[in-house]
C-alpha positions as CSV (number, residue, x, y, z in Angstrom):
1,X,70.2,122.1,186.9
2,X,71.3,125.6,186.4
3,X,68.5,128.2,186.7
4,X,68.9,131.6,185.0
5,X,67.6,134.6,187.0
6,X,66.2,137.3,184.8
7,X,66.7,140.8,186.2
8,X,63.8,143.2,185.9
9,X,63.3,146.8,186.8
10,X,59.7,148.2,186.9
11,X,59.2,151.9,186.6
12,X,55.8,153.2,187.6
13,X,54.7,156.8,187.1
14,X,51.4,158.1,188.0
15,X,50.1,161.6,187.5
16,X,46.9,163.2,188.5
17,X,45.6,166.4,187.0
18,X,43.4,168.8,189.0
19,X,41.3,171.8,188.0
20,X,44.0,174.2,189.4
21,X,47.1,172.1,190.0
22,X,48.7,168.7,189.3
23,X,51.1,166.5,191.3
24,X,53.2,163.5,190.5
25,X,54.1,160.5,192.5
26,X,57.8,159.5,192.6
27,X,59.0,156.6,190.5
28,X,58.8,153.3,192.5
29,X,61.8,151.0,192.2
30,X,61.4,147.3,192.6
31,X,64.2,145.5,194.4
32,X,66.2,143.2,192.1
33,X,67.8,139.9,193.0
34,X,71.5,139.3,192.3
35,X,71.9,136.1,190.3
36,X,73.7,133.3,192.2
37,X,77.4,132.9,191.4
38,X,78.3,129.8,189.3
39,X,80.6,127.2,190.7
40,X,83.2,125.6,188.4
41,X,80.9,122.6,188.2
42,X,77.9,124.8,187.2
43,X,80.0,126.5,184.5
44,X,81.3,123.3,183.1
45,X,77.9,121.6,183.2
46,X,76.3,124.5,181.3
47,X,79.2,124.6,178.8
48,X,78.7,120.9,178.1
49,X,75.0,121.5,177.4
50,X,75.8,124.5,175.3
51,X,78.2,122.7,173.1
52,X,76.0,119.7,172.7
53,X,73.0,121.8,171.8
54,X,74.9,123.9,169.3
55,X,76.2,120.8,167.6
56,X,72.8,119.2,167.4
57,X,71.1,122.4,166.2
58,X,73.7,122.7,163.3
59,X,72.7,119.1,162.3
60,X,69.1,120.2,162.0
61,X,67.8,119.1,165.4
62,X,65.1,121.5,166.5
63,X,64.1,120.1,169.9
64,X,64.6,117.3,172.3
65,X,62.8,115.8,175.2
66,X,64.9,117.5,177.9
67,X,63.6,115.4,180.7
68,X,64.7,112.2,178.9
69,X,68.1,113.8,178.1
70,X,68.5,114.7,181.8
71,X,67.4,111.2,182.9
72,X,69.9,109.5,180.7
73,X,72.7,111.6,182.2
74,X,71.5,110.9,185.7
75,X,71.2,107.2,185.0
76,X,74.8,106.9,183.7
77,X,76.4,108.9,186.5
78,X,74.3,107.0,189.1
79,X,75.3,103.7,187.6
80,X,71.8,102.7,186.8
81,X,70.8,100.3,184.0
82,X,70.0,102.5,181.0
83,X,66.5,102.4,179.5
84,X,68.0,102.0,176.1
85,X,71.2,100.0,175.5
86,X,74.4,101.7,174.2
87,X,74.2,99.8,170.9
88,X,70.5,100.6,170.4
89,X,71.1,104.3,171.3
90,X,73.5,104.6,168.4
91,X,70.8,103.3,166.0
92,X,68.2,105.8,167.5
93,X,70.6,108.7,167.2
94,X,71.6,107.8,163.6
95,X,68.0,107.5,162.5
96,X,66.9,110.7,164.3
97,X,69.8,112.8,162.9
98,X,69.3,111.5,159.4
99,X,65.6,112.5,159.5
100,X,66.5,115.9,161.0
101,X,69.2,116.5,158.4
102,X,66.8,115.6,155.5
103,X,64.1,117.9,156.8
104,X,66.6,120.7,157.3
105,X,67.5,120.6,153.6
106,X,64.1,119.4,152.2
107,X,63.7,122.7,150.3
108,X,67.1,122.3,148.6
109,X,66.3,118.7,147.6
110,X,63.0,119.8,146.1
111,X,64.6,122.6,144.2
112,X,67.4,120.5,142.8
113,X,65.1,117.6,141.9
114,X,62.7,120.0,140.1
115,X,65.7,121.4,138.1
116,X,66.8,118.0,137.0
117,X,63.2,117.0,136.0
118,X,62.9,120.1,133.8
119,X,66.4,119.9,132.5
120,X,66.0,116.4,131.1
121,X,63.2,117.6,128.9
122,X,65.6,119.7,126.8
123,X,66.3,118.2,123.4
124,X,70.1,118.3,123.7
125,X,70.2,116.7,127.1
126,X,70.8,113.0,127.5
127,X,69.8,111.3,130.8
128,X,71.6,108.1,131.8
129,X,70.1,105.3,134.0
130,X,72.3,106.5,136.9
131,X,70.6,109.9,136.8
132,X,73.6,111.7,135.3
133,X,72.6,114.2,132.6
134,X,74.9,115.6,129.9
135,X,74.9,117.6,126.7
136,X,77.7,117.8,124.1
137,X,79.2,121.2,123.5
138,X,82.0,120.0,121.3
139,X,82.0,116.3,120.1
140,X,85.7,115.7,119.7
141,X,87.2,112.8,117.7
142,X,89.9,111.1,119.7
143,X,89.9,107.9,121.9
144,X,87.9,107.7,125.1
145,X,89.3,107.0,128.6
146,X,88.5,104.1,130.9
147,X,87.8,104.4,134.6
148,X,91.4,103.4,135.4
149,X,93.0,106.1,133.2
150,X,94.6,109.3,134.2
151,X,93.2,112.2,132.3
152,X,94.0,115.9,131.9
153,X,91.0,118.3,131.7
154,X,89.9,121.8,131.9
155,X,86.7,122.4,133.8
156,X,84.3,124.8,135.4
157,X,81.8,123.9,138.2
158,X,78.6,125.8,139.1
159,X,75.5,125.2,141.1
160,X,72.0,125.4,139.6
161,X,71.7,129.1,140.5
162,X,74.8,129.8,138.4
163,X,77.2,130.3,141.4
164,X,80.6,129.1,140.4
165,X,82.6,127.1,143.0
166,X,85.6,126.1,141.0
167,X,87.4,126.6,137.6
168,X,90.6,125.4,136.2
169,X,90.1,128.0,133.4
170,X,90.3,130.8,136.0
171,X,93.6,129.4,137.3
172,X,94.8,128.8,133.7
173,X,96.0,125.4,134.9
174,X,94.5,122.1,133.6
175,X,93.8,119.4,136.1
176,X,95.3,115.9,135.9
177,X,93.5,113.2,137.9
178,X,93.0,109.5,138.2
179,X,89.5,109.0,136.8
180,X,88.6,106.4,139.5
181,X,89.5,108.8,142.2
182,X,86.9,111.5,141.7
183,X,83.2,111.9,142.4
184,X,81.0,109.2,140.6
185,X,79.5,111.7,138.2
186,X,83.0,112.5,136.8
187,X,84.1,108.9,136.7
188,X,81.0,107.9,134.7
189,X,80.8,111.1,132.5
190,X,84.3,111.6,131.4
191,X,84.5,108.0,130.1
192,X,81.9,109.1,127.5
193,X,84.2,111.8,126.1
194,X,86.6,111.5,123.2
195,X,89.8,113.6,123.4
196,X,89.1,117.1,122.3
197,X,85.5,116.9,123.4
198,X,83.7,119.4,125.7
199,X,80.6,118.2,127.6
200,X,78.3,119.8,130.1
201,X,77.3,117.4,132.9
202,X,74.4,117.8,135.3
203,X,75.3,115.7,138.3
204,X,72.7,114.7,140.9
205,X,73.8,114.9,144.6
206,X,74.0,111.1,144.8
207,X,76.8,111.2,142.1
208,X,78.4,114.3,143.6
209,X,79.1,115.3,147.2
210,X,76.0,113.7,148.6
211,X,74.0,114.6,151.7
212,X,76.9,116.5,153.3
213,X,78.0,118.7,150.5
214,X,81.6,120.1,150.3
215,X,82.9,123.0,152.4
216,X,81.2,126.3,152.3
217,X,80.6,126.5,148.6
218,X,78.6,123.3,147.9
219,X,75.6,122.8,150.1
220,X,74.2,119.3,150.9
221,X,72.0,117.7,148.2
222,X,73.4,120.0,145.5
223,X,73.2,119.3,141.8
224,X,76.5,120.1,140.2
225,X,76.9,121.5,136.7
226,X,80.4,120.9,135.2
227,X,81.7,122.0,131.8
228,X,84.5,119.6,131.2
229,X,87.0,119.6,128.3
230,X,89.1,116.4,127.8
231,X,92.6,117.4,126.8
232,X,94.7,114.3,127.3
233,X,94.6,110.6,128.4
234,X,97.5,109.2,130.3
235,X,100.7,110.8,131.7
């Protein structure tokens, strides 16, 4: 185990005042210890721990039993039979990380769920059994696509706070996609739309990018709001 040595310097000043004169004692310096030099093994060991801890912290882990962590490493390198089997350890880690991840984003989950609960009360919003919500901005009057169709659409995507994360309108370039090759909220929702229609979809995280989110712009557990305009079906 690598021990960090903290350097300290104590400065002590004492002064005494007399009726006719005053004197000061000189500052007392406490000797400091030089931290021991790290070997290459020390440096690598610390670096392994650093990277592991940083990765776990980013996944929402706040603390571990460090004695058990050290014991597991010692058991493996000493060739001892582990207390928990390799297969069982995978299950333990998965359950622990899932719980930590959920707790890390519990406030976001609550906020998004509250938004959807309030949103479905609006008179123009339709809520489907899957949880997908939508409202019709322009009804259109053409045929509707199936899940196996290729469609061309214009769209804009935002989060519930209004932050825009994507827009084909801004690029002035419609998107052509296979409808069965997108997030479930799109696959289900666009099939409701006749050509020429424009709908606004409110997509729960289960039908969007799930517990992981997408890149820097879409956090985990995000409700997605898409304005979608169906321009064409087929090539």
